[in-house]
Backbone as CSV, one residue per row, in Angstrom:
resi,resn,N_x,N_y,N_z,CA_x,CA_y,CA_z,C_x,C_y,C_z
1,MET,101.676,66.651,121.503,101.760,67.947,120.881,102.138,67.807,119.406
2,ARG,102.971,66.860,119.095,103.416,66.681,117.713,102.244,66.286,116.829
3,ASP,101.319,65.439,117.308,100.171,65.023,116.519,99.278,66.225,116.205
4,PHE,99.058,67.093,117.174,98.247,68.284,116.957,98.887,69.175,115.888
5,THR,100.185,69.341,115.957,100.893,70.180,114.996,100.823,69.574,113.599
6,ARG,100.968,68.270,113.510,100.902,67.597,112.211,99.502,67.716,111.611
7,ARG,98.455,67.547,112.417,97.088,67.677,111.926,96.776,69.107,111.520
8,LEU,97.282,70.059,112.289,97.077,71.459,111.947,97.768,71.796,110.628
9,TYR,98.990,71.307,110.456,99.715,71.525,109.201,98.973,70.865,108.038
10,ALA,98.457,69.659,108.240,97.706,68.963,107.188,96.444,69.736,106.828
11,ALA,95.791,70.353,107.816,94.583,71.127,107.541,94.918,72.373,106.728
12,PHE,96.019,73.007,107.038,96.396,74.216,106.302,96.898,73.927,104.889
13,THR,97.493,72.795,104.692,98.022,72.449,103.367,97.079,71.553,102.575
14,ASN,95.871,71.318,103.100,94.871,70.480,102.442,95.402,69.083,102.149
15,ARG,96.040,68.497,103.106,96.529,67.120,103.009,96.038,66.350,104.215
16,GLY,96.264,65.067,104.182,95.921,64.256,105.340,94.830,63.263,105.015
17,PRO,94.426,62.496,106.032,93.414,61.454,105.794,92.071,62.069,105.412
18,GLY,91.435,61.456,104.437,90.121,61.899,104.006,90.145,63.064,103.042
19,TYR,91.310,63.536,102.666,91.371,64.665,101.745,91.943,64.191,100.421
20,ASP,91.068,64.028,99.454,91.478,63.594,98.120,90.626,64.336,97.091
21,PRO,90.995,65.583,96.781,90.152,66.372,95.889,89.955,65.775,94.495
22,PRO,90.966,65.152,93.849,90.684,64.603,92.526,89.607,63.528,92.559
23,ALA,89.656,62.649,93.544,88.644,61.594,93.623,87.276,62.189,93.910
24,ARG,87.235,63.197,94.775,85.961,63.812,95.113,85.401,64.561,93.907
25,SER,86.251,65.266,93.183,85.750,66.016,92.030,85.300,65.066,90.916
26,GLU,85.985,63.930,90.740,85.550,62.961,89.739,84.219,62.341,90.127
27,THR,84.050,62.051,91.406,82.784,61.507,91.878,81.665,62.516,91.668
28,ASP,81.939,63.788,91.974,80.935,64.829,91.757,80.605,64.972,90.278
29,LEU,81.613,64.889,89.424,81.389,65.001,87.982,80.550,63.834,87.474
30,ARG,80.874,62.623,87.910,80.093,61.453,87.477,78.648,61.552,87.948
31,ALA,78.447,62.030,89.169,77.080,62.207,89.680,76.333,63.254,88.867
32,ALA,77.007,64.338,88.496,76.368,65.379,87.698,76.015,64.866,86.305
33,LEU,76.901,64.077,85.698,76.615,63.530,84.366,75.467,62.524,84.418
34,ALA,75.418,61.704,85.460,74.311,60.750,85.602,72.996,61.498,85.807
35,ASP,73.034,62.577,86.579,71.837,63.388,86.793,71.392,64.036,85.482
36,LEU,72.337,64.514,84.697,72.011,65.107,83.404,71.357,64.082,82.473
37,ALA,71.889,62.875,82.433,71.292,61.822,81.601,69.875,61.495,82.077
38,ASP,69.657,61.452,83.398,68.315,61.199,83.923,67.350,62.318,83.537
39,ARG,67.821,63.556,83.600,66.967,64.679,83.224,66.599,64.619,81.747
40,TRP,67.554,64.238,80.896,67.254,64.119,79.469,66.224,63.019,79.234
41,ASP,66.326,61.917,79.971,65.330,60.850,79.827,63.948,61.320,80.282
42,ARG,63.901,62.036,81.400,62.610,62.543,81.873,62.014,63.534,80.872
43,TYR,62.850,64.383,80.296,62.367,65.336,79.292,61.860,64.597,78.051
44,ALA,62.553,63.553,77.641,62.100,62.755,76.495,60.772,62.081,76.814
45,ASP,60.588,61.631,78.055,59.311,61.036,78.444,58.179,62.051,78.365
46,ARG,58.456,63.291,78.773,57.438,64.338,78.672,57.100,64.638,77.214
47,LEU,58.106,64.634,76.350,57.838,64.850,74.927,57.027,63.700,74.335
48,ALA,57.236,62.490,74.832,56.543,61.320,74.298,55.053,61.339,74.627
49,GLU,54.665,62.105,75.638,53.252,62.147,76.005,52.394,62.748,74.898
50,GLY,52.945,63.654,74.105,52.163,64.297,73.059,52.212,63.591,71.716
51,VAL,52.948,62.503,71.625,53.102,61.804,70.345,52.282,60.517,70.379
52,PRO,51.406,60.303,69.370,50.634,59.052,69.349,51.550,57.840,69.189
53,THR,51.148,56.731,69.776,51.982,55.529,69.756,51.481,54.471,68.779
54,GLU,50.381,54.729,68.080,49.882,53.754,67.123,50.877,53.618,65.972
55,PHE,50.890,52.449,65.369,51.872,52.174,64.319,51.637,53.039,63.084
56,TYR,50.385,53.188,62.669,50.067,53.961,61.467,49.433,55.302,61.824
57,ALA,49.935,55.966,62.831,49.375,57.248,63.255,49.832,58.352,62.311
58,ASP,48.899,59.248,62.001,49.251,60.428,61.205,49.741,61.504,62.161
59,LEU,50.987,61.880,61.992,51.576,62.873,62.880,51.566,64.246,62.229
60,THR,51.259,65.240,63.021,51.327,66.609,62.538,52.784,67.062,62.577
61,GLU,53.045,68.217,61.992,54.419,68.742,61.968,54.979,68.958,63.385
62,PRO,54.208,69.571,64.319,54.749,69.706,65.685,55.010,68.359,66.367
63,GLN,54.166,67.376,66.091,54.379,66.058,66.682,55.616,65.389,66.100
64,LEU,55.868,65.605,64.801,57.089,65.070,64.206,58.326,65.704,64.843
65,LEU,58.268,67.013,65.090,59.387,67.693,65.755,59.585,67.162,67.170
66,GLU,58.486,66.967,67.901,58.592,66.417,69.256,59.192,65.020,69.233
67,ALA,58.780,64.207,68.269,59.324,62.847,68.163,60.817,62.886,67.854
68,ALA,61.229,63.808,66.985,62.651,63.928,66.665,63.445,64.400,67.881
69,HIS,62.913,65.379,68.604,63.588,65.847,69.823,63.656,64.738,70.876
70,MET,62.567,63.998,71.019,62.544,62.898,71.989,63.628,61.877,71.658
71,HIS,63.731,61.536,70.386,64.735,60.562,69.956,66.149,61.098,70.211
72,ALA,66.372,62.383,69.920,67.694,62.981,70.125,68.068,63.008,71.610
73,PHE,67.119,63.359,72.469,67.407,63.391,73.904,67.690,61.991,74.451
74,ARG,66.930,61.000,73.991,67.177,59.626,74.463,68.540,59.126,73.994
75,ASN,68.907,59.431,72.747,70.232,59.029,72.249,71.344,59.716,73.030
76,ALA,71.178,60.992,73.304,72.205,61.726,74.055,72.360,61.147,75.456
77,ALA,71.259,60.815,76.102,71.328,60.232,77.442,72.014,58.866,77.412
78,SER,71.688,58.036,76.421,72.332,56.721,76.365,73.807,56.845,75.999
79,ASP,74.153,57.806,75.131,75.570,58.030,74.809,76.343,58.481,76.041
80,LEU,75.751,59.373,76.818,76.416,59.851,78.033,76.627,58.718,79.030
81,ARG,75.638,57.859,79.170,75.792,56.716,80.089,76.864,55.746,79.588
82,GLU,76.942,55.566,78.267,77.969,54.675,77.718,79.364,55.246,77.942
83,VAL,79.508,56.556,77.788,80.800,57.186,78.047,81.189,57.016,79.502
84,GLU,80.235,57.181,80.417,80.526,56.976,81.845,80.924,55.536,82.123
85,ARG,80.244,54.610,81.466,80.491,53.194,81.732,81.819,52.715,81.141
86,THR,82.101,53.111,79.897,83.278,52.574,79.217,84.469,53.513,79.215
87,GLY,84.228,54.820,79.362,85.317,55.781,79.295,85.717,56.124,77.873
88,ARG,84.948,55.669,76.893,85.227,55.947,75.480,83.958,56.500,74.835
89,PRO,84.104,57.206,73.719,82.901,57.668,73.004,82.121,56.471,72.461
90,PRO,80.832,56.635,72.251,80.051,55.557,71.649,80.566,55.231,70.251
91,HIS,80.303,54.031,69.803,80.824,53.544,68.529,80.421,54.456,67.374
92,ALA,79.199,54.946,67.380,78.729,55.777,66.275,79.430,57.131,66.234
93,LEU,80.021,57.563,67.342,80.677,58.874,67.390,82.191,58.790,67.339
94,MET,82.742,57.589,67.200,84.196,57.431,67.168,84.777,57.898,65.837
95,THR,85.992,58.397,65.901,86.711,58.744,64.677,87.277,57.471,64.058
96,ASP,87.797,57.584,62.851,88.369,56.412,62.177,89.542,55.842,62.964
97,ALA,90.367,56.702,63.537,91.514,56.223,64.310,91.054,55.462,65.555
98,GLU,89.999,55.959,66.209,89.485,55.251,67.380,88.870,53.921,66.985
99,LEU,88.188,53.885,65.850,87.610,52.624,65.387,88.695,51.603,65.100
100,GLU,89.805,52.043,64.511,90.907,51.122,64.257,91.529,50.639,65.559
101,GLN,91.600,51.522,66.543,92.218,51.142,67.825,91.342,50.169,68.611
102,TYR,90.052,50.436,68.675,89.174,49.615,69.507,88.479,48.511,68.733
103,GLY,88.440,48.617,67.426,87.809,47.579,66.623,86.295,47.738,66.593
104,ALA,85.670,46.937,65.775,84.214,46.962,65.673,83.625,46.260,66.878
105,PRO,82.407,46.648,67.302,81.796,45.984,68.454,81.536,44.505,68.230
106,GLU,81.338,44.104,66.976,81.116,42.680,66.707,82.379,41.861,67.009
107,GLU,83.539,42.457,66.726,84.796,41.748,66.994,85.024,41.601,68.492
108,ALA,84.617,42.597,69.262,84.870,42.574,70.701,83.984,41.592,71.422
109,THR,82.786,41.329,70.905,81.860,40.446,71.614,82.113,38.968,71.338
110,SER,82.772,38.643,70.251,82.946,37.218,69.916,84.155,36.623,70.596
């Protein structure tokens, strides 16, 4: 009887085995951010379909805009993945104080 009462109390107070809302919400957030990065990559791929890939291609104004949007979406997706992986902003988006704290990427790799 005591086990039933303890489990019932745990159910009412949202405690007990298998109940860890912070871990679950972080996992859900990471999954949502990864999905968002994938969607941005897919959207950039769709934009790339209308842009010629030749080296000396003459681009029209709408094609230049599409190329700029494609580049921005790909950068945003890679920045988001880097934030998920490292837990810090990408090097290009760091403030001066963060750069002093973490150092240049060349220093970290050597």
